[in-house]
N, C-alpha and C positions, 0 to 999 in steps of 0.2 A: 829204376832201382825198386824192388819190391817193397811194399808198405809193411809196416810191423804186423798187421792183421794177417796179410798174406803169408808172411814168414811163419807166424804161429799156426795158421791152417796147415801149412806144408809139415811143420813139426808133428802136428797131431795126426796127419794122414799116415806119417811113417810109424806111429805107435798105434796102440789099440784105441778104440772109439771112446774109451773111458779115461784116457790119459788126462792128466791134470797140469796146468800151468797157472802162473799168476799174473795178474795185471801190472805192468810196469810202464807208467807214462810220466812225462814230466810234470812236476807239481805246478799249480798256477803261480802266477807272479806274486811275490810276498805282498805287495801293495793291495791287490785284490783279495788276497786271503785274509789280510787284516781287516779289510772293509767288511767281509762276510762276519768275522768275529764281532765287529762293531755292531752290526745289525742284531746279531743273536743276543749280544749284550743288552741292547735296548729291550728286546723281548723278556730276557731274564730280569732286568730291572723291574719292569712292571709286573712281572709275575710275584717278585717278592714284595713290591709295594702292596699289592692286592692280598698277598698272604698274610703280611705281618702287621697291617694297619689295625687290625683287630686288638693287637696288645696294648695300644695306646687309648683305646676306647673302652676298656674294661668297666671303669666307673659308671659313665653315663649309660652304657648299655644295661648294666646290672640294675641301675635305677629306674629305667624306663621300661625294661621288659622283665624285670623281677627274677634275675638269673643269678645263681650262686656262683662261687668260685669254680667250683667243680663243672657246672654247667657251662660257664665261659672257656674253661680248659677244653671241653668237648668241641666247642665252636672252633677254637684257636688250633686244636690238633687233631683229635681222633677222627671227627666227622669229615675233615678235609683229607686226612692221611689214608683212610680206609679206601676212599674212592680214587684217590690219586694212585695208590698202590695198585689196586687191583685192575683198573683201567690201564695203568701203565704197562702191564704185562702184554695185553693185547696191541696197545700202541707201539711197543717196542717192536713186536713182530712186524707190524705195518712199516715201520721205520726201515726195517731191513729189506722190505719187498717193494715199497711204493714211494712216491715223491715225498721227500722229507720236508721240503719247504712248504708244500700244500698242507702237510699235517700240521705244521707250526701255525699257519696262518689260521686254520679253523680253530685250532685250540686257543690261540691268542684272543680271537674275537669272542669265544665263548667265555672264557674266564673273566674277561673284561666286563661282559654283560651281566654275569652273575655277580660280580662285585658291586657293580652300580645297583643292582637289584636288592643287595643287603641294606640299602637305604630305605627301602619300602617295606622291610620286614615288621610285622606287628607282634610277633610272638616268638618263642624259642623255636618252635617246629619249622616256621618258615625260614628263619635264619639258618637253622640246620640244613634244610633242603638246598638253600642257595649256596652255603658253603661246600657241600657235596659237589654242586655244579662248578664251582671254581676249582676244585680238586680234579675233576674230570678234565676240564680245559687244560690246566697245567701239566697234566700227566703226558700231553703231546710233545712238550717242548725238549727236555733234556735228553732223552734216548736219541731223537733226531738230531739235535744239536751236536751232541758228543760225536755221532757218526759223520756229520757233516766236516766238522773240524779235523777229525782224524784222516779224513780224505784231502783236505786242503794243506795240511802240513806234514812234513817228513817227520819220521819218529823222533829225531834229535831235538825237535822243537815243539812237540805235542804237548808236554807237560807245561811249558810256559803258555802256549796258546790256550789250553783248557783251563789253566788258572786265570788268565785274563778274562776269559768267558765267565769263570766263576766270581770275578769281581761284581757281576751283576747281583749276587746274593747280597753282598755288603752295601753296595750303592743303593739297591732297591730297598733293602731293610733300613738303611739310613735315611732315605728319602721318605719312607713310610713315616718314620718318627718326626722327621724334619717338617715335612708337608702336613703331616697330621697335627703336629703342635702348632705349627703357624696358623693353620685353618681353624684349629679349635680356639686359639688365641683371638683370631679375628672374628669368627662366628659367635663365640660366647658372649660377646657384647650384646647380643640379642637372645632373649629366650627362646623365641620361635623366629624362623625365616620364612618368608614368602617367595615361593618358587613358581615359576609358570607350570601350569597343568597340575603339578603336584600339590600346590597350596601351602599351608602352614606345616612347617616341619622343624625337628630339633636339629641342633648344630651338628651332632655326630653323624646324622644321616646325609648332611651336606658332604661331610668328608668322604663317604662312600661314592657319591656321585662325582666328585672332583677326581678322585684317584682311578675310578673305574671306566668312565666313558671315553675319555681320550685313547685308550688302548684298542677300541674298535676301529678307529681310523688308522692308527700306526701299525696294525697288523699287516696292512697292505704293503708296508716297506718290505716284508720278507720276500715278496715276489720279485725284489731287485737282485736276489741272490740266485745264482745259477747252481743247478745241480751238479756236482763234480762226478767224475768217474769213480766208482767204487774200487778201492785199491786192495791188492791181496787176495782178490777172488780167484778160485779155481775156475778155469774155462774148460769146457768139454766140447767136443765136435758133435753137432747134430746130424741127423741122417742126411740132410741136404749139403753136408760139407761146411756149413757155417759155424762160427764159434759163439757159443752162448756160456753166459756165467752158470756155474752149478748151484743151484739154490739148496740150501741146507734144510731138509725136512725138520719138523719139530723133534721128532724122535732123535735125530742126529745131534741136534742142539743140546737136548736133554743128557744124551749119552756123553757128549764132550764135557758138559758141566759136571756131571757126575764123576767123569774121569779126573777132573780137577778140583773134586769136592772139598778137600781139606783148604786149598787156597781160597776158593769161592766163600766157603763158610767162614774163615778167619777174617778175610777182607770185609765181607759184607756185614758180619756181626760186629767186628771191630769198628767199622766206621759208623754203623748204626748207634753204637753206644756213645760215641763222640757226639753224634747228631742229637741223642737224647739230652745230653749235658747242655749243648748249645742251645736247643729250643727251650729247655727248662729255664736256662738263663734268660735268653732274649725275650721270653713271653712274659716273664714275671719281674725282670730287673726294674722296669719303669714302675711297676706297682710298689715294688721294694722302696724305691726313692720317694714315692708319693706317700706311703704309709709310715716309713720310718724316719725319713728326713723332712718330710712337710712340704716337698716340692710340689708345684703344680704340674698338671698333665702337659701344659705347653712347655713349661721349663725343661722337664726331663726329656720331653720329645725333641727339642731343639739340641740339647747337650749330647743326649745318646745318638741322635742322628748324625750329628757332626763326628763323634767318635767312631761310629759304625762305617761312615763313609771314608774316613781317613785311614783308620788303623785296620779295618777289615780288608780294605784294598790293599794296603801295604802287606799285610800277613799272606793273603791268598796269592799275590804275585810273587812275593819273596819265596814262598814254598815251592812253587813252580820253577822258578829260576834256580833255586838251590838244588832241586832234583835233577834238572838238565845238567847243571854244573857237575854234580856227583856222577851222573850217567857218563859224561864225556870223559870222566877219569876211571871208568871201568866198573862202577857200581850198577849192576843190572837191576838190582832191586832198589834203586834210588827213590823211587816213588814211595815205597813202603817205609823205608828209613825215615824219610822226612816226616811222614805222618806220626810214626811213633815218637820222634824227637819233639814235634808240636804237642802231642798228647801230653807227655811229661812236662814240657816247658809252661804249660797252662796253670799248673797247680799252685805255685806260690801266690801269684797275683789273684787267681780265681778264688782263692779261699780269703785272702786279706781284705778284698773290696767288700766283702759282706759282713765283716767284723769290725772294722774301724769305726769309731764314733762320730768322725767328722764327714759331712757329705762331700766336702770338696776333695779330701783324700780318697773317698770312695770312688769319685769320678775319675780321679787321676789313676787309680789303680785298675779301672775298667780299661784303659788304653792297651796295656800289655796282655790283659786277658782276652780282649777282642782280636788282637793281633795273632796270639797263638791258636785260638779257637778257629780262626779262618785259614789257617796255613794248610790243613790237610785237604781242602775240598777240590782243588784242581788236581792235586796229584791222585786222589782217590779216583776220579774218573780216568785220569791218564793210565793208571795200572790196569784198568779193565781193557781200554783199547790196546794195550802193550800186550796182554796175554791171550786175547780172544781172536779168532779168525774174523775177517771183516764182515762175512755174511752172517755173523752171530753176534756182533758188537751191539746192535739196537736191543737185542733180547737179553744180552747179558747185562747191559746198562739198566734195562727195565727191572731186571731181577735185583741189581743192587739198590736202585731207587726204591723198589718195593719193600725191601728189608729195612732200608734206611729210614724211609718215611713212616712205615707201619711202626717200627719200634721207636724211632727218634722223635718224629713229629707227633705220631699216635699216642705216645706214652710220656713224652717229656714234659709237656705243659701240665697233663693230667697227674703226673707223678709228684709234681711240685704242689699242685693244688690239694691232693689228697693228703700229702703231709701236713700242710697248713690246716686243713678242716678236720682231719680226724687223728692226727698224731699230736701236733702242738695245740690245736684247738684255739689258735689266737691269730688274727689276721695279721698282727704286727710281726709275727714269727716267720714270715715269707722268707726272709733271709736265710734263716736256718734250714728251711725246706730246700731252697735253691743249693745251698751248701751241701747237704747230705745227698741229694741226687746228683750233683755235679761231680763231686769227688768220687763217688761210687762208680758212676758210669765211665769216667776218665780213666781210672785205674784198670777197671775191667776191659775197656777198649784197648788201652796200651798193652795189656797182656796178650790180648789176641793178635794185634798187629805184630808183636814180637814173635808170637808163634807162627806167624805166616810167611816169614822171611825165607826159610828154606823151601817149603812148599811152592812159593812163588817162582823161585829159580827153576824148579823142577817144571812148572808149568810152561815157562819160557822155552825150555828145551822140548817139551811136547809139542808146542806149537811149531817149532822148526820142522819136526818130523811130520806133522799133520799136513804142513804146506807142501812138502815134497813127495808126499805119498801118492801112489797111482790109485 
């Protein structure tokens, strides 16, 4: 009996040499596919631990390095986001052309070393350069991971799988606060710590070593993941009669994105604004509890970490499961609908936790706030995989991450800091800064997501035509 490849070759020989077909092979066994997601979650967890740990260390770093709130916001957001975003475009292209797992291993090792290096920084400029290095390393992960997961799971399960992967955001951020709070609580019993080779060092520096160095060894775990077949590729017959995947040149990728420009623009900017609100909140909420309610960094680190781990995970998984449930009932735009619902659902608790006078109630109201702010992130990635050809997914994901991080991470923490430093001119008014930035960004993001619903459906129709075109 002829093999599938022989049948495809025969089909192509009967047509023109430029005819196109798509790759359709059985998906890997679910158990192994979920193992792959588990490995990628570990990488994502470490990326967010390394990314978010700075939010808990604002006070001691400001004291020892003489940095203002605005300077700290540049370290937390802009310096990381610019390099993450710009290098992400190049690395997204590589994810479509080269080994995705090798790309992740190299990036994982790099960002872990750069994070540990932050513990050696002696001034703002050194810390800035190291945070840029963290951004470059982390830019390798998500475009490659999104592409891998899309090839391991059938379309009806992708929103759930990508949402489970996105749990890494909230487990990682939660552990950053938990571990950071615990390590700070432990190390703060000594004004200085004596470490081998390094010598005397402050407790906050020890935190960077503890969270950064293990990632260098764990990066090798990614090599246990097999590269899956790239699905949905168009195959063309080479001159020797063999089948080869048709690579999409950059000009074709750009043309396809421009053809879907309204969908891409509303999707990317809408989620970017939700990210701006999210990062503005997560970067400064611990400082709000410290300044406004008198909590210690160790206490808010543990409380915030637990809330992030529990309700962030529940929110992102619930978002993916709900989107798949809606899709099974005929809603082709389910991913976008769920994101819109979450953006509006955030508003009541997201406003109230910043205004109530009691710290306990503020912490309780954080739970639904984190749940709704986390729900869009799996479906955001799933929407891109749904609307883009396989050969363009890494690059489209990189464009999305470019927009989301440049606007969200690059501006979110800084927008809050600028409001505090130059509008309210009062460190204790950080809650009002978070409120103004958060509400404005959430409502604008929701408006863009609503405007994307009809264009998104047109983009799905356009993809079907593209896949069958000769």
